[in-house]
N, C-alpha and C positions, 0 to 999 in steps of 0.2 A: 970336491968342493968346486972346482972350476966348472965341471959339468952341471951342477946345480945352478950355479950363477948364470950360465949360458942358457939353460932351460927357461929360467924365469925371465930372461930378457926377450925371448921369442914371442912375437904377437900371437895370441890365440893359444898359446901352450897352456895357460891357466884354464881356458875353456875346455880343452880336452881333459885335463885333470878333473874339472868340476863334473863333467859328464860321467866320468868313471867312478865318481864319488858323490852321488846325488844329494846325500844328506848334508855334507859339508857345503856343497854348492848351493843348496836352497838357503842355508843360513847365510851364505856370504852375500845373496841377494837382498835380503831383508833390510840392511842399512840404507841401500839405495831406494827402496820402496817407501821406507819411512820418510826419507828426505823429501820425496815428491809429495807425499801426504802432508808433511809438515808445511812445505811451501804453499801448497793449495790452501791449506787451513789459514795460514797467515793472510794470503790473498783474500779469501772470503771474509775473514775477520776485519781486515783492513777496510774492505768495501763496505761491510755492514756499519762500521764505525763511521766512515766517511759519509754514508747515507743518512745515518742518523744525525750526525752534525749538520748535514745539509738540510734535512727536514726540520730540525730544531730552529736553525737559523732562518729558513723560509717562514716558519710558523711566526717566529718573532717579528720578522720584517713585514710580514703580511698583516699583522695586527697593530703595527705601529701607528701612533697617531699622526696624522697629516692635517695640517691647517692650510687652506688655501691662502694665497697671498692676500695681504690687506688690500682694501679698495683705496683708490687715489682721490676720489671726489670727496665733497663735504657732506653729502647726504647719507643717512643711514639707509640700509637696504632691506626691503621687505620682499617676501616671495609668497606667491599663493599658487594653487593648483585648481584647475577647473576642468570639467568634461563638457564637450560640445558634440551635438550630433547633427549631421547634415541630412535632414529628412528628405531632401530632394536629390539625393544621390546614393545609389546602391554602391557598396564597398567594391572597387575592382580588384582588390587583393584577396577578398574572401570568396568562398564557393557556396555559401549558404543563403546568399540573397539578402544579407543584413545591410542596414544602412551605415554609411561611413561615420565613425565615431573617433574623436581625437581627444587626447589628453594634453592639455595646454598648461605650461608653467609660465608665470609672469614675475619677473623681477622688476622692482620699481622703487623710486625714492619714497622712503617712509618719513613720516611727520617727525621732526626733530624731538628727540627725548623719548622715542618710542621704545618700549621694552617687551619682552616676552621670550618664548622658547625659540631657540635656533632652529632654523630649518635644516633638516638633514640633507647631505649631499644626495643620497638616494635613500628612500624609505627601506626598512629592513627587509620587506617582502620582495622589494625590486632589486636590491643589490646583487643577490646571488644569481639572478637571471642574466645579468650584464657580465659579471667577472667571477664565475663560479670555478676558479682555477686556483689550485693551491700555491702556484708560483706567481701570484699577482696580488695587488693590494686589495684588502678587504675594504670595500667602499663605505661600510657602515663605521669605519674608523677615521673617516675624512670629515672635517668640520669646516663649515661655510662661515660667511659673513652676513648671512641673511637671517631676518627674523620672520618667523612664520606668521603669515596673515596680519602683518603690522598695518596700521592705517596709511593711506596713500597721501602723499603730499602734492598738492596742485593737480594739474592735468598735463601729465608729461607726454612728449612726442614719442611715437612708437617705432621700435625697430623690430622687425620679425626676424626671429633667429631659427635657422634650420641646420639640423646636425649632418655629420656624415653617415653614410649607409651603414646600418647595423648599430648605431649608437643612440642612446638617449640624449635629449638635449641637456641633461645634467652634465655631460661630458664637456660642456663649454661654460660651466658656472663661472670660472674666473673671468672670462670676458663679459658675461652677462651682468655679474655682481658689479664690476667696474663701471660699466656703462650706466647702470642704475644709479650708482653713487654720484654720477655727474648729471643726473636728472632725466635720464631716458627710462621709458618703460619697455623692457625687452620680453616680446611675447614669443616665447619658445614653444615649438610644435613638435611633439614626439610623433614620429612616423609610424602609425599603426601598421602592423604586419611586416614592416621593414625592419623592425627591432622589437625585442620584448617590451611591452608597455603594460604598466600597471595604472589602472584608473583610480581616481580619488576614492570611489566606494570599494576599492579592493579587488575588482575583478581583473584577471589578467588576460591579455591577448598576446599570444605568441607569434613569432614571425611566420610567414607562410613563403612558399616558393614564389609565388606571383610578386610578392613584395621585395623580392631580391634581385640581384643581377649576377648571373653565373653563366657565361656563354663560352663556346669553343673557339671562336674567332672574332676579329675586330668588327666586322660589319654586324654580326649578331649581337655583340656587345653594345655597340652604339644603338641598335634598335630597342633592345631590352632597357638599356639606361634611359633612353628617351621616354619610353612608356612610363617607367617609374617616376622620372623626374616631373613629367606632366601631372601625374596624380598628386605629387607634392605641391606642385604649383596651385592646383585646384584647392588643396587643403589650406594653403595660405590665403587664397582668395576668399574662401569661405570664412575663415577665422576672422580676418579683417572686416568683412561685411557684417558678420554676426556681433562682434564686440562694438563695432561702431553704433550698431542699431540698438543693442542691448548690453550696456556696460556690465563689467563683472562686478561682484559685490563690493570690491575694494573702492570702486568709483570709475568715473568716466576717463578715458585716455584720449589723447589727441592723434586722430588718424588723418589729419588734413595734409600732412607732408610725411608720409610713412616711408621708412627705409627697410631694405631687405638684406640680410647677411646670412651667410652659411659657409659651411666647410665641405669640401669635396663634392658629393653629389647634392648637398644642401647648398654649396656655393653656385653650382650650375642652376638649381631651382631658384636661388635669389636673383640671379641675372634674368631669368625667364619671367619670374614673377613681377619684377620691375618693368620689364619690357611690355607687359600686359596691363600695367596699372598706371593710368594717366596721372594719378596723384603721387607716384613715386618720386621721391626726392634724391634717392641714390641708392646703390647696391654695392655690397661687399662680397667678393668671392675669395675665400681663403683656400687657395690651391685646388680649386675644382675644375676638372675638364668639362667643357660644354658639350651637351648631347642634343639640345633642342633647337627650335626654330631661330632663336636669338643669335646662334652662331652663324646664320646666314643673312639675317636682316640687320644685325648690328643693334646697339643700344644707344639712345640718345641721352638718356639721363646720366648724371655723374656716376662714375663706376671706379671702384678700387679693386684691383687684382693683386693680391699678396700671395707670393708663391715660394715654394721650396727652392733650395739652391739648385741651379741647373747642373746637370751632369753631361759628361763627354758624349755618352751614347744617346742615340735618339731613334727609337723604335717607331713602328707605324702608328701607334697611339700618340706619341710625342709629335710626330710630324703633322698629323691631322690637327691636333690641339693647337699647334703654333700657327697654322693657317687660320683657324677659327679665332684665336685670340687676336690676330693682327686685324680681322674684320670688326670684332666687337670693341677693341680698344682704339680704333681709329676715331679721329675727331677730337673735339674739345672735352675738358672735364674728365679725362681718363688718367688714371694713375696705376702704373704697373711696376711692381717692386719684387725683388727676391730677397730672401733673408739667408745670409751666409751661414753655413753649418746646420741648416735645418733640412728635415725631411717632411714628408706628407703628414705624419702623425704629430708633428711638433705644434700644430695648430690647435690641438685639443688639450685637455687637461692631462694626458697621459704621462708627459714628462715630469709632472709633479708627484706621480704615484710610484710606489715600488713594484717592480716586476721584472722577471728574468728576461722576458721578451723585449723589454723596453730598450735594452742595449743594442738589439737588432733593428727595431722599428724606428728608433729615434736618431737624430743627428748628433753632431758634436757640440752643438750650441748648448749653453747652460739653460735649464729649463726655466728658471725664474727670469732670466734675461730675455728668453723667447716670449714669455708671457707679458713682460714689460713692453717690449717692442710691439707686439700684436695689439694690445690693449691701447697703447698710446696712438699708433697709426690709425687704427679703426675709429677711435673716439675723435681724433682731430679731423679726420675726413668727414664724419658725421656732423661735427661742430660747423664746419664750413658749409655744408650742403643742406643740413636740415635746420640749423639755427642762424645761418647767415654770418658766421664768424669770418674774419678776413682770410683770404686764400694764403696770405703770407704765414699764417699760423701753421698751416699743414706743411708748407715748404720748410719752415724752421724745424718742426718736429722731425721731418725726414732727414734733415741735415744732421740732427743730433745723434743718429745711430749709424756708425761706420759699417755695420753689418748689412745695411740696406743698399742694394744696387738697383738703379733704375733700368727697366727692361725696355726693349724697342717695341 
């Protein structure tokens, strides 16, 4: 008995016995094999269940109804879409020699009591081209505050709106609608070939390599971004000239003191377009690095630079931008502010939409709060410099938001 107990306690003794009795040894290994298979099966099943739950959750969240924040002005908001072709300019982003064509959206104050169908955030044919990603908001489920082609009230002053690179102008609907509710006509220009664009007649123009910016180093990036920005500036100049000479079907707009506003590359284009337009009443740059001549020449017209929260690290892009902003913001009528808790994409409607990537791309600031600040500051700036409101109104507006910090 003691011999048997001693034998079973010796490491490896069982293995010798199993080798001499393969039948029993094979059966002895089966429970361990089954355990591994059972564990693997449970893992796969758990993964499949988790994936199914995630897909179901994503599908529900993607299709959830989203309403843009209500406007703060007194006017109802209309929106119309038009197509313009520049017969005097070959499209520099195309390779087939066609003339430059632009899809333009206009938000504007509508006649009181106007009724009609709501304008979609993006038409159904357009939405999948912008956000055809299962883990992001279905843009056809977003409702706006705009009435499609409602009658125009009065002859409102114009703000030309330019989006960020790769974005349709619809991505700034929250800002555009609110300005329109305060009596501005917001002329939004979709950048053909720099983003997917659907024209009012339904034809689609996809992005092209020439319409984008993707370079391996800082110098090449600046050169490419300057090229694209200058095309967008020419777009803005053409649209202003065309609509001033031949008003859209909704009626005439006031281009006597036009303002320019934009986000990212659109912000850079806004400053440059204002620099080149003697009638420019003011320009708004929402966190856009400058690429064009204005960064060297400066800008005399009133200007607002609203930026994301600063970070501790400053790379070569950052250091170049800082020097350029110092040049452009020098002198009178310049306001430069940063918004605590914000990042670059917080200036678009992205924060109001559902999307897995939003947690990475957006800052900590509440999306509704960010939109409130952006809309209020931009409108107040325009009221002062386009409509002649007291400068103290802008000062008071800035002081009401502790998230704002004046930048040197």
